[in-house]
C-alpha positions as CSV (number, residue, x, y, z in Angstrom):
1,M,-29.7,-9.9,65.2
2,S,-29.3,-6.9,62.8
3,A,-26.6,-7.1,60.1
4,D,-23.7,-4.6,60.4
5,P,-24.3,-2.0,57.5
6,T,-20.6,-1.7,56.9
7,A,-20.5,-4.8,55.8
8,T,-22.1,-4.2,52.6
9,T,-21.1,-0.5,52.3
10,M,-17.4,-1.0,52.4
11,P,-17.2,-3.5,49.4
12,R,-19.3,-0.8,47.3
13,L,-17.1,2.0,48.6
14,R,-13.7,0.2,47.5
15,L,-15.5,-0.4,44.0
16,I,-16.2,3.5,43.8
17,I,-12.4,4.2,45.1
18,Q,-11.1,1.8,42.6
19,L,-13.1,3.3,39.7
20,A,-12.2,6.8,40.1
21,L,-8.5,6.4,40.5
22,T,-8.4,4.1,37.4
23,C,-10.4,6.6,35.3
24,L,-8.3,9.3,36.7
25,V,-5.0,7.4,36.1
26,I,-6.1,6.8,32.4
27,G,-7.2,10.5,32.0
28,A,-3.5,11.7,33.4
29,I,-1.7,9.6,31.3
30,G,-3.6,10.7,28.2
31,S,-2.8,14.4,29.1
32,V,0.9,13.7,30.0
33,V,1.3,12.1,26.6
34,I,-0.3,15.4,24.7
35,A,1.8,17.6,26.9
36,L,4.8,15.8,25.7
37,W,3.7,16.2,22.0
38,R,2.6,19.8,22.4
39,D,6.1,21.1,20.4
40,S,5.0,19.2,17.3
41,L,1.2,20.0,17.5
42,P,-0.2,23.1,15.8
43,D,-2.5,25.6,18.0
44,P,-5.3,25.4,17.8
45,V,-5.8,21.7,17.4
46,A,-8.7,20.2,15.0
47,T,-11.2,18.4,17.5
48,H,-14.2,17.9,15.2
49,F,-14.4,16.6,11.7
50,G,-17.0,16.7,9.2
51,T,-17.4,14.6,6.4
52,S,-14.2,15.7,4.6
53,E,-12.3,18.1,6.7
54,A,-11.8,19.6,10.1
55,D,-14.6,22.0,11.1
56,G,-13.8,22.4,14.8
57,F,-11.0,23.6,16.8
58,T,-9.6,24.0,20.5
59,S,-6.5,25.6,21.7
60,L,-3.8,23.4,22.8
61,P,-3.9,24.0,26.5
62,W,-7.3,22.9,26.6
63,V,-6.6,19.9,24.3
64,I,-3.9,18.7,27.0
65,V,-6.6,18.8,29.9
66,Q,-9.1,16.9,27.7
67,P,-8.1,13.4,28.8
68,L,-7.9,14.3,32.5
69,I,-11.6,15.8,32.2
70,V,-12.9,12.6,30.6
71,G,-11.3,10.5,33.3
72,A,-12.8,12.7,35.8
73,V,-16.3,12.8,34.5
74,C,-16.2,8.7,33.8
75,A,-15.0,8.5,37.4
76,A,-18.0,10.6,38.6
77,V,-20.7,8.9,36.3
78,G,-19.5,5.7,37.7
79,A,-19.6,6.9,41.0
80,A,-23.0,8.1,40.9
81,L,-24.1,4.5,39.6
82,L,-22.5,2.5,42.1
83,M,-24.1,4.6,44.7
84,T,-27.7,3.6,43.7
85,A,-29.0,0.1,44.5
86,V,-27.2,-1.7,42.0
87,P,-26.7,-5.7,42.7
88,R,-23.1,-6.3,43.5
89,P,-22.5,-8.7,40.2
90,L,-23.8,-5.9,38.1
91,A,-21.5,-3.4,40.1
92,Q,-18.5,-5.2,38.9
93,W,-19.7,-4.9,35.2
94,V,-20.5,-1.2,35.8
95,T,-16.8,-0.7,37.2
96,G,-15.0,-2.3,34.2
97,G,-17.5,-1.0,31.6
98,I,-17.2,2.9,32.7
99,A,-13.2,2.2,33.1
100,G,-13.2,0.7,29.5
101,L,-15.1,3.9,28.3
102,A,-12.6,6.2,29.8
103,A,-10.0,4.1,28.0
104,G,-11.5,4.3,24.6
105,I,-12.3,7.8,24.8
106,V,-8.7,8.7,25.5
107,V,-7.4,6.5,23.0
108,L,-9.5,8.1,20.3
109,V,-8.4,11.7,21.7
110,L,-4.9,10.4,21.6
111,T,-5.3,9.0,18.0
112,M,-7.1,12.2,16.7
113,V,-4.4,14.6,18.2
114,G,-1.5,12.4,17.3
115,R,-2.5,12.4,13.4
116,Q,-2.0,16.4,13.8
117,R,1.7,16.0,14.7
118,G,4.1,17.8,12.5
119,L,1.2,19.8,10.7
120,V,1.6,23.6,10.6
121,D,-2.3,24.2,10.3
122,A,-4.9,21.8,12.0
123,A,-7.0,22.7,9.1
124,S,-5.5,20.1,6.9
125,A,-5.7,17.4,9.3
126,T,-8.1,14.4,8.5
127,F,-9.4,11.8,10.9
128,S,-11.6,8.9,11.0
129,P,-13.1,7.3,14.2
130,W,-12.2,4.0,12.7
131,A,-8.6,4.6,12.8
132,I,-8.2,3.2,16.2
133,V,-9.8,0.0,15.1
134,P,-6.9,-2.6,13.9
135,A,-7.6,-4.3,10.8
136,I,-5.8,-6.8,8.6
137,V,-6.1,-5.9,4.9
138,V,-5.5,-8.7,2.1
139,A,-5.4,-7.2,-1.2
140,T,-3.9,-8.0,-4.7
141,P,-0.8,-5.5,-5.9
142,G,-2.0,-2.2,-6.7
143,A,-5.8,-2.9,-5.0
144,E,-4.8,-1.9,-1.6
145,P,-7.4,0.3,0.0
146,S,-6.1,4.0,1.1
147,V,-6.0,4.1,4.8
148,V,-5.9,7.7,6.6
149,G,-2.3,7.7,8.1
150,G,-1.2,4.8,6.5
151,Y,-0.9,1.3,7.3
152,A,1.1,0.1,10.5
153,A,3.0,-2.7,8.6
154,A,2.6,-4.4,5.3
155,L,3.7,-8.0,4.5
156,L,5.1,-8.6,0.9
157,L,4.4,-12.4,-0.1
158,D,6.0,-14.5,-2.7
159,G,8.6,-12.0,-3.9
160,D,10.7,-15.0,-5.2
161,V,7.7,-15.9,-7.6
162,L,7.8,-12.4,-8.6
163,L,11.2,-12.3,-9.4
164,A,11.4,-15.5,-11.4
165,A,8.7,-14.6,-13.6
166,P,10.0,-15.4,-17.3
167,R,9.3,-11.9,-18.3
168,L,12.1,-9.2,-19.1
169,R,10.6,-6.7,-16.9
170,A,9.8,-9.3,-13.9
171,A,12.2,-7.6,-11.4
172,E,11.0,-3.9,-12.6
173,D,7.3,-5.0,-11.8
174,A,8.1,-6.3,-8.7
175,L,10.0,-3.4,-7.3
176,V,7.3,-1.1,-8.7
177,R,4.5,-3.0,-6.7
178,W,6.8,-3.3,-3.4
179,T,7.3,0.3,-3.5
180,A,4.0,1.2,-4.0
181,A,2.9,-0.9,-1.1
182,A,5.7,0.5,1.0
183,A,4.5,4.0,0.3
184,A,1.1,2.9,1.7
185,V,2.8,2.5,5.1
186,D,3.2,5.1,8.0
187,P,6.7,6.5,8.1
188,G,7.0,4.9,11.7
189,G,5.6,1.4,10.2
190,T,7.3,-1.9,9.0
191,V,7.6,-3.7,5.6
192,L,8.5,-6.9,5.7
193,V,9.2,-8.7,2.1
194,V,9.3,-12.5,1.5
195,A,12.2,-13.0,-1.0
196,D,15.8,-13.4,-1.4
197,P,17.5,-10.8,0.8
198,A,20.5,-10.8,-1.9
199,A,18.4,-10.0,-4.9
200,P,19.2,-6.7,-6.5
201,P,15.5,-5.6,-6.4
202,V,15.0,-6.5,-2.8
203,Q,18.0,-4.5,-1.8
204,G,16.6,-1.5,-3.8
205,L,13.5,-1.9,-1.6
206,V,15.5,-2.4,1.4
207,R,17.6,0.8,1.0
208,A,15.0,2.8,-0.3
209,D,17.1,3.3,-3.5
210,P,14.8,2.3,-6.5
211,V,16.6,4.7,-8.5
212,G,20.0,3.2,-7.7
213,W,18.4,-0.3,-8.8
214,A,17.1,1.3,-12.1
215,Q,20.6,2.7,-12.9
216,R,22.2,-0.5,-12.3
217,E,19.4,-2.5,-14.3
218,L,19.9,0.0,-17.4
219,G,23.4,-0.8,-17.4
220,Q,23.4,-4.4,-17.8
221,R,20.5,-4.2,-20.2
222,V,22.7,-1.8,-22.2
223,E,25.4,-4.4,-22.2
224,A,22.9,-7.2,-23.1
225,G,21.4,-5.3,-26.2
226,L,18.0,-5.3,-24.5
227,P,15.3,-2.6,-24.2
228,P,15.2,0.1,-23.3
229,S,18.6,0.7,-24.4
230,V,17.4,-0.5,-28.2
231,R,14.3,-0.5,-29.9
232,M,12.3,-3.6,-30.4
233,I,10.0,-5.3,-32.8
234,A,7.9,-8.7,-31.7
235,I,6.3,-10.4,-34.8
236,D,3.8,-13.2,-33.9
237,G,1.9,-15.5,-36.3
238,P,2.0,-18.9,-38.2
239,A,5.5,-20.0,-39.0
240,V,5.1,-19.9,-42.8
241,A,3.2,-16.3,-42.6
242,V,6.3,-15.1,-40.3
243,A,8.9,-16.3,-42.7
244,A,7.3,-14.7,-45.5
245,F,7.2,-11.5,-43.6
246,L,10.5,-11.4,-42.7
247,G,11.6,-12.3,-46.2
248,A,9.8,-9.3,-47.5
249,L,11.3,-7.0,-44.7
250,G,14.6,-8.0,-45.3
251,E,14.3,-6.9,-49.1
252,R,13.7,-3.5,-47.9
253,L,16.3,-2.8,-45.6
254,A,19.9,-2.0,-46.3
255,E,21.0,-3.1,-42.7
256,P,19.3,-5.9,-41.3
257,P,18.2,-6.0,-37.6
258,L,19.4,-8.1,-34.9
259,A,16.8,-11.2,-35.1
260,A,16.0,-13.4,-32.2
261,G,13.8,-16.6,-32.6
262,P,11.8,-18.4,-33.3
263,F,10.0,-18.7,-29.9
264,A,7.1,-21.0,-29.6
265,V,3.7,-19.0,-29.0
266,H,1.1,-21.0,-27.1
267,P,-2.1,-21.0,-28.9
268,D,-5.5,-19.9,-27.3
269,A,-6.9,-22.3,-24.9
270,R,-10.1,-22.7,-26.9
271,G,-9.4,-26.0,-28.4
272,E,-8.9,-24.8,-31.9
273,R,-6.4,-26.6,-34.2
274,R,-4.4,-23.7,-35.7
275,P,-1.1,-23.7,-37.7
276,R,2.4,-23.7,-35.3
277,Q,2.3,-20.1,-33.9
278,E,5.8,-18.5,-33.4
279,R,7.4,-15.3,-32.3
280,W,10.6,-13.2,-33.7
281,L,12.0,-10.5,-31.9
282,L,14.2,-7.5,-34.0
283,T,16.1,-5.4,-32.2
284,M,17.7,-2.1,-33.5
285,S,19.2,1.0,-32.5
286,Y,17.3,4.2,-32.0
287,A,18.9,5.5,-35.3
288,Q,17.7,2.6,-37.2
289,A,14.1,2.5,-36.1
290,P,12.5,5.0,-38.4
291,S,13.5,3.1,-41.5
292,M,12.6,-0.3,-39.8
293,L,9.2,1.0,-39.1
294,A,8.6,2.4,-42.3
295,A,9.4,-1.0,-43.9
296,V,7.2,-2.9,-41.6
297,S,4.3,-0.4,-42.1
298,E,4.9,-1.2,-45.8
299,V,5.1,-4.8,-45.7
300,Q,2.0,-5.0,-43.4
301,R,0.1,-2.9,-46.0
302,R,0.8,-5.2,-48.9
303,R,0.0,-8.2,-47.0
304,S,-3.3,-7.0,-45.9
305,R,-3.8,-5.8,-49.6
306,D,-2.9,-9.4,-50.8
307,K,-5.1,-10.9,-48.0
308,A,-2.1,-13.3,-46.7
309,D,-2.2,-14.9,-43.3
310,V,-2.3,-12.5,-40.4
311,V,0.8,-11.6,-38.6
312,T,0.6,-9.4,-35.3
313,V,3.3,-6.7,-35.1
314,R,3.9,-5.2,-31.9
315,V,6.6,-2.3,-31.3
316,D,8.6,-2.0,-28.2
317,P,6.5,-4.6,-26.5
318,A,6.3,-4.3,-22.6
319,D,6.5,-8.2,-22.4
320,P,8.6,-9.5,-25.4
321,H,8.6,-12.8,-24.2
């Protein structure tokens, strides 16, 4: 009894039809998407990129039909392979592989074309095939790698820890880091910050208004007499040496500055036995600063000449505490 040839050809024919329809639908979807973008795309469109810039261009109508052509070519290649004596288990792999290839090429084309939306001249476009590969980047603040087109999202962790740091500029530094990270995100992306939503720096980030936050922060510092509304000098050293320095400084000033201290200064973690270190903070108006700085310079020169204990002087320190 001979086998019915249609029993083996019909399943193979169904695979060919299924693959052809899948590839053509994938291509048609890609063409429709680009057609919907046509008003925001340059003409011609960059379709080939060298090491640093676009070096090949295609007219917009041809770019629109490219995904459909890709689908048709993949359908033809897949049909030709399935018409050969390919074992049925392998035929299933061929069907899935060709459909996946069509989808991958169409996605690559859509990504390449989509990154040129809004450009007047495609010559300024940049593109990397790795742009279609999703990735999670974990980086310390300020060390985020540059990504063509920007990140899809950013998650900013430990916001409350940054804001609670015992430094005058803790909130300022946190907002600077957050805005820098947010600037690396695509305009249509998402930025999430893990911090108290009511904190003023967080509100400055959420409202995209760091300037408004800075103006309010400056007003509060003016009321409190803190930099940058005033000049500041930090004086560190052994307690006895700092006291002698302040005494000599006071003798040279007609109007003494506002002094805050002493604050304990932690010694170096090297196991050395050193005299107790302390810090004083001297604040003055901008008008007082020239005479104050001249007096400080004179006292330091005299102490250096007399080989007195070292006292460290910092003018307008970024971190006075």
